[in-house]
C-alpha positions as CSV (number, residue, x, y, z in Angstrom):
1,M,-15.8,-14.7,8.5
2,P,-15.3,-15.8,5.5
3,D,-12.4,-18.2,4.5
4,V,-9.1,-16.7,3.1
5,T,-6.7,-18.3,1.0
6,L,-3.7,-16.8,1.5
7,N,-0.6,-17.9,-1.0
8,W,2.2,-18.2,0.9
9,V,4.8,-18.3,-1.6
10,A,3.3,-14.3,-2.4
11,M,3.8,-13.1,0.9
12,L,7.2,-14.4,0.9
13,V,8.0,-12.6,-2.2
14,A,6.2,-9.5,-1.5
15,L,8.6,-9.7,1.9
16,I,11.2,-9.7,-0.1
17,V,10.3,-6.8,-2.6
18,S,9.4,-4.7,0.6
19,M,13.2,-5.1,2.1
20,V,14.4,-4.0,-1.5
21,I,12.4,-1.2,-2.1
22,G,13.1,-0.2,1.9
23,S,16.8,-0.5,0.6
24,L,16.4,1.5,-2.3
25,W,14.0,4.3,-1.1
26,Y,16.4,5.1,2.0
27,S,19.9,4.5,0.5
28,K,22.0,7.6,0.0
29,P,21.7,8.6,-3.5
30,V,17.4,8.7,-3.1
31,F,16.4,9.7,0.2
32,G,18.6,8.1,2.7
33,K,21.0,11.5,3.3
34,A,18.1,13.7,3.9
35,W,16.2,10.8,5.8
36,M,19.5,10.6,8.7
37,G,19.5,14.7,8.3
38,M,16.3,14.6,9.7
39,I,16.2,12.1,12.0
40,G,19.6,13.4,13.5
41,K,21.2,10.5,12.7
42,S,24.5,9.2,10.8
43,E,25.4,6.0,8.9
44,E,27.7,5.1,12.2
45,D,24.6,5.4,14.5
46,L,22.3,4.1,12.5
47,K,24.8,0.5,12.1
48,K,24.7,0.7,15.7
49,G,21.3,-0.9,16.3
50,A,21.2,-2.6,12.6
51,G,20.5,-5.6,13.8
52,K,17.1,-4.9,16.2
53,A,15.9,-2.6,13.5
54,M,15.9,-5.2,11.0
55,G,14.5,-8.1,13.0
56,I,11.8,-5.3,14.3
57,M,11.5,-4.4,10.2
58,I,11.2,-7.8,9.2
59,V,8.3,-8.9,11.9
60,A,6.3,-5.9,11.2
61,T,6.5,-5.9,7.5
62,I,5.7,-9.9,8.0
63,I,2.3,-8.6,9.6
64,M,1.4,-6.1,7.7
65,I,1.9,-8.6,4.1
66,Y,-0.3,-11.1,6.2
67,V,-3.1,-8.3,7.0
68,L,-3.0,-6.7,3.5
69,S,-2.9,-10.7,2.0
70,N,-6.2,-11.2,3.7
71,I,-7.3,-8.2,2.9
72,V,-6.8,-8.5,-0.5
73,D,-8.7,-11.5,-0.4
74,Y,-11.9,-10.0,1.3
75,A,-11.5,-7.3,-1.8
76,T,-11.7,-10.3,-3.8
77,A,-8.9,-8.5,-6.0
78,T,-7.4,-10.9,-8.4
79,T,-5.8,-8.5,-10.9
80,W,-2.2,-6.9,-10.0
81,M,-4.5,-3.6,-10.9
82,E,-7.3,-4.3,-8.3
83,G,-4.3,-6.0,-5.7
84,A,-2.6,-2.1,-6.2
85,Q,-5.9,-0.2,-5.7
86,T,-6.8,-1.7,-2.4
87,G,-3.0,-1.7,-1.4
88,F,-3.4,2.2,-1.7
89,W,-6.8,2.0,0.0
90,V,-4.9,0.8,3.1
91,W,-2.3,3.1,2.9
92,L,-4.5,6.2,3.0
93,G,-6.5,4.9,5.6
94,F,-4.3,3.3,8.1
95,V,-0.7,4.6,6.9
96,A,-0.6,8.3,5.5
97,T,-3.3,9.0,8.0
98,V,-1.2,7.8,11.3
99,L,1.7,9.4,10.1
100,V,0.9,12.9,9.5
101,M,-1.3,12.9,12.8
102,S,2.2,11.5,14.8
103,A,3.8,14.4,12.7
104,G,1.7,16.9,13.8
105,Y,1.8,15.8,17.5
106,E,5.8,15.6,17.2
107,G,6.3,18.6,15.9
108,R,8.4,16.5,12.7
109,P,9.0,18.0,9.3
110,M,6.4,17.0,7.0
111,K,9.3,16.5,4.5
112,L,10.2,13.4,6.3
113,T,6.6,12.2,6.6
114,A,6.5,12.6,3.0
115,I,9.5,9.9,2.9
116,N,8.5,8.0,5.0
117,A,4.7,7.7,3.7
118,G,5.8,7.7,-0.1
119,F,7.9,4.4,1.0
120,Q,4.8,3.0,2.7
121,L,2.4,3.7,-0.1
122,V,5.0,2.3,-2.9
123,N,5.5,-0.7,-0.8
124,L,1.8,-1.4,-0.1
125,V,0.6,-0.6,-3.5
126,V,3.5,-2.9,-4.9
127,A,2.3,-6.1,-2.4
128,G,-0.8,-5.6,-3.4
129,A,-0.5,-6.0,-7.0
130,I,2.0,-9.0,-6.2
131,L,-0.8,-10.7,-3.6
132,A,-3.2,-10.0,-5.6
133,A,-1.8,-11.5,-9.0
134,W,-0.6,-14.8,-7.6
135,A,-4.6,-15.0,-6.0
């Protein structure tokens, strides 16, 4: 395997930006109200498990950013546009496909899948741009 150069500062920034995007994306004025309705949860329900959910999200996002950093480096993406494209292809090949398959088997509304997949699309494209631009 080729040596990979990781920029830990860029990875930290990508993590923080991901959390900001998620906070905005799932806020009530954007998609939060519709999302909560489709998953059958109230704000109170979500607040009860917020600590555990936040911990899981942070760990999962750290792993995602770490792997994306490796892929951006393997792809030799060095501009924000190349990084964004790398993030897009990762999303299309590994995130969108899994979410759509799961939704099909679980009988979830496609609107819910679109909300979740849309967040991950923006998340991975922005993270890829950050990681490549700071390579």
